[in-house]
N, C-alpha and C positions, 0 to 999 in steps of 0.2 A: 752686896757689894758698893760702896762709897766711891763714888766717882765727880769730878766733876760736872757732870750732865746728871748727877741725881745719885739716889739710892736704888737698888735692884734687887727684887728677892727673885733670886735664882735656882733651878735645879737641874740635877740631870734626869737622865733617862736611860731606862725606865723610873720614875720617881717614886721610893719607897723611902715613907715617914723615920724608917730605923737605919737610913743611910747616915753613914757620921762623916763622908766625902763630902766636902763642898764642889761646888759648880764655876768656882773658880780660885785664883791663888794672887799672891803679892804679885807676878808676874803680870797678870792684868792689870792691877789697880795701878801698877809702875806705868806700864805703858800709856795707859790713859792718862795718867795725871802729866804725864811729859808732853803730849799732843794740847793738854790744854794750856800748859805753863809755857812753853813755846810759841803757841798761837798759831801753830800749824796749818794753813789752810787745809779746809775739808770739802770745798765749794767741788771739787775736781770728782774723781773716781777713786774712792776707799774701796782697798782690796785688804780682808783680813785671812791669812792661811793658818791652818791649824788652830783657829779659835777652838778650845776643846769643847765647850759648854754651849758657846756662842755668848758668852759673856763682852766678848769687845764688840760685836755687830748690835747686841741688845743697847748696849750704853750709847752706842754712835745711829742708833737706828734714822734718828732725824737727818743724817748725812745720808742715808739709803746706799750704807756700803754693800760690797761683794763680799760673801764668805766664800772659801773655798776648801773641803776637805773629805778628808778621805772615809769620815765616819759615818756610817746611816745614825747611829745612836746622835751622833753630835747634831745632826739635822733635826731629828725628830726634838731634842733638848731647845734646839734653836726655837726652833715653831712653836714651841709650848712656852720660853720664855718672853718672845716675842708678844703672845697673844696675851699672856698676864699682863704685860706693860701696855698694851690696848695699842699694838705698833698695827697698822693698815695691813693685811697682806701684799707683798708685792714690794714694800718698802724696802725690804731686804733680799737681796738678790743669793740666792742658795747654789752654787755650783759645786761638782766634784772634782776629786783631782784627775777623773776620766773626762772633764768637759772641757773644751776649749777655752783657755782663759780670755779677759778682757783685752780689748785690741790697744787700750792704754791705760797705764797705771799712774798715778798722781801721789797717792798715798800708801804705801805697801807697809801692812802691819804683819811679821811672822813670829806667829805662836812656836819658839822652836820644838819639834817634834821628838820621839824618843829615838826615831829609825833618822840616822845623818843620810843614807840612802833615800830616802823618801824628800827630806830638804832638798838635796841635791836634783833631785828630778822637778822639784816644784819650783827652784829658782830657775833651773834652766828653761823650764816652759813659762816662765813668767819673763826672765830676760828681755824679747823681744818688745815687749811691752813698755820697760822699764826706759825713762828718758832723763837725759841730764838735770832735769828740776824733780825728778818724782823723789821723795822723802820717804827712805825706807829707814824703818825701825824693827829690828828683832825684839822679842823678849823672852824671856824664861829663868826657870830657878836657878841659882848659881852652880848647882849641881848639875845642872841640863846642858851647860854651855861649856865647851872646851876650846880647846885650842883648835881640833879639825874643824868645829863649827864657823870659827872666823875666819879660817883657811878658804872655806867652802862661798862663804860672801864673797871675799876678796877675789878668789878665783873666777866667778861669775858674774858678779856684777859692778866691783870696784873695791877701794880704798876701806879699810873697816876698822871700828874704833869700838870700845865698851865704855859702858858707865861705870860709877862706881855701884855696889851694892847696894840695895835697902831691902829690908825685910829679907833677905837673904835671896834676893829677885836681883835681874841685872838685865841691863838694855844692850842691844848690839845697835849701832849706827854705821849705816853704809852709804856713801859718797857715791852715786852711779857713774860710769865710765863707759859710754856707748861706743867708745872705741877699742876697748877691751874684746881680744880675740878667745872666745867663749870656747869650751873645750864640747866634743861632740856627746851627746847623750850616751851611756852607756846601756840604758833602760828602751825595753825591757831585755831582762838577761835569760838566756838559753845556755842548758846543759843536759848531760845524758847522766840517766840512773846507772848506778852500776848493778852487777851481775848478783845473783842470791837471793833477789830481794822479791821471787815471786813472780806473777803475771806483767807488772811492771817493769822488770829487769831491763838493760838497755833502752828505757824509752826516753821520750824529750820532755823537760820541764820549762816552762816559761814563768818567769817573776817578772812582777811588774816591781817597781821601787817601795821599799816599806813592807813586803812580806817577808814574813818569816823565813831565815835562813836562806838568801837570795843564792847565792851561788853553789851551793851543794845538799844533798839529802841529810838533813839533821839526825842523830841517832836515834831520837824517840821514834820520830815517822818511821824510819828505818825497822827497827826492832817492831811497829805494827804491822809494818807488809809483809813479815815475814808469819803472821799471826791474823791473819782475817779470816772470818769466817768463809766456810766452803758452801757451796751449795748454788743452786740453777734454776731458771724456771718462771723469769717475769717478774722478781721481785720488785718491791718500790723500797727505795734504797735513799737514804738521807746522809750525803757527806756534810757535817754540821761543822761550822766553824771551816769551811775546806780550804783555806790557805791557797797553795797553789793547787788545790784539785788531785794532787799525784794519789790520795786514798782512796778517793769516788771512783778516778779514771782506772786504777787497779783494779777495781771491782767491775768493772765496765768491760775492762779486759776478760776477766777471767767469766764472765755471764754478759754476752751482749744482748740477750734478753731483759736485762736489769735496767729499769726504767729509772736513773739517780738524779735525784735533785742537790744538787750544790748550792749553799748557802752560808753566807758570812755578812757579818754588819762592814767589812771591810769593800770599800768600789774597788780598790786595787786586788784586793786578793779575788773577786771574782771574774775581774777581768783575765784574772791570773790562770785561773782553774778552767774558764773557757778556753784560752788559749792553748793550754795544755792538754784540755781533751781534745782538741780539733788537732792539735801537731800529730797526735799518736793515733790517728785515722779509726776512731773507735766506731764500728759500725750502730751501736746501740741507740736508745733514747737516753737524751738528759736537757735536764732544765738549770738554769742560774738565775740566781736571786739573791739580791743585798737584801737584808732584813735583819730584823729582830728574832734571830733563832730560828723557832720553827712556828713564831706568829703567823697566822693564816694560812698554815696547814691542816686542812681537818682533821678532827680527831679519829682515831681509829684510823687511821688511813695507809699507814707505812710500816713495813716487814722488819727493818735493819736502820738501825741510828749508828754512824762511825762518828766517834768523837775523841778528839783530842782538845782538852779546853785549855783557854787561856787562864794564868793567875795572875796576872797582871793588868790593872786600867791605870793607863799611862804611866806612872814611877810607883803608884801605890801595888803594894800585894793585897788580892783578895781572892776568896772564892766563891763570892757571890755570883760572877759569869759561871759557873760552872755549874752551881745549884739551880739555877734558872735554865740552864741547858739541859740539865739532866730532868727536869720537871717537866721541861717542852718535850720533851723527848717522851716519857711515859704516859704524856696526854695523847702525843700522835701517832703512838704504836699501838697496833691492832693489840689484841688477847694472844701471848703468845709470840707477840714482837720481841726484840733482841735491840739492845743497847751496849755496844763496845765499847768502851774506853781506855785512852792509851794515857799514863800519867806517870810523873815522879813518883817513885815510892813511898817518899815522905808525907806527900799530900793527903793523905789516908781517904781516897776516893771510895774506896769500899765500905766507910762508916755512912759516908751521904748517900750512897745507891740505896743501902738496907734502909737508912730513913726513908726514901723516897719511893723505892719500889718495894720493898720488903726483903730483897734478896740480892746477891752479890755472889758472884764465883770469879775466884784466878783461874784465868786461861793459861797467861804465862808469865814469868817474869824475873828480871836478872837483878844485878846490885841497885840497878838506878832506876828501872822501869818497872812497870807492870799492866799487863791486859785484862780487863775486869769485863765481864758479862753481867748486864741485870736481863732479867725477861718480865716482861707486864704479865701479872698474872687474870 
């Protein structure tokens, strides 16, 4: 990545030499170029929100910026990219979307996220720290910036306009208005589960902003809940890519002796899962972990893994995450342990499971979804 602060060799996390997706795009370059061309003072508190893989804070490391992200993988990529360029530990402050933001922000860079809800939540959390002199620059690809995006900036921070497009990227310029009467945050959002979905029916779901299907139960999870494996007796169960935790909570409700690990790379998701679990008064044992899939889980220590793998990485469609989740599940499962997967029928997960496990069986299906089971031999 070429910037006014130099050239930077950046990678995603986990690093994969076969990965064709870059760790930055034209919107990162556009934002950095704008800061230099307009000679924006960077001596105050610089905050980068939603920095995908650390591209912004790596380039600006000499100004000791703060990064705020919902992604564990982004944090790991940022650490690796900073180390690769000899940045001293602590020069860049790494915060999550669940951490209190800085008390004062002088330059705010916002990499527009895919989730409008997450953008709303973060702007509302940062608004008290923004002052009349704060330089606010949003950035994203043209396809990521919509009228609703601009309306959020305008409603929460102040008057907003956009730049011309360059290399299919666009900037957002917002002039903070401290006198603006801001709306109350609707997050986290709480709703009740419908009947007819097994042990979780009538239960409570707590969703922080940015977590999939914030205001209702999505149809894929609804189908999965109707076909979860039965069994009791203190099993070690993992809700892998747990989202709001409704699947793992359903297992715990059905089997109070189960030991359930909720894991996701999203800080918002794990906070939602813990809140959902507690809201339902489950008497069992649970652990909540933000991390890279099943990394850190001992091999052969798990009886059951439940998984609804994502098939997007930001705007890109990819099966890389699913493949890594399946491989991690096979390592973590004991012999005879099972991986249960819900997915869109067209994704062909049965082929991937057979390649990794040597077997795959259809448990249930409808025209849109399939529930598959693979057993570690």
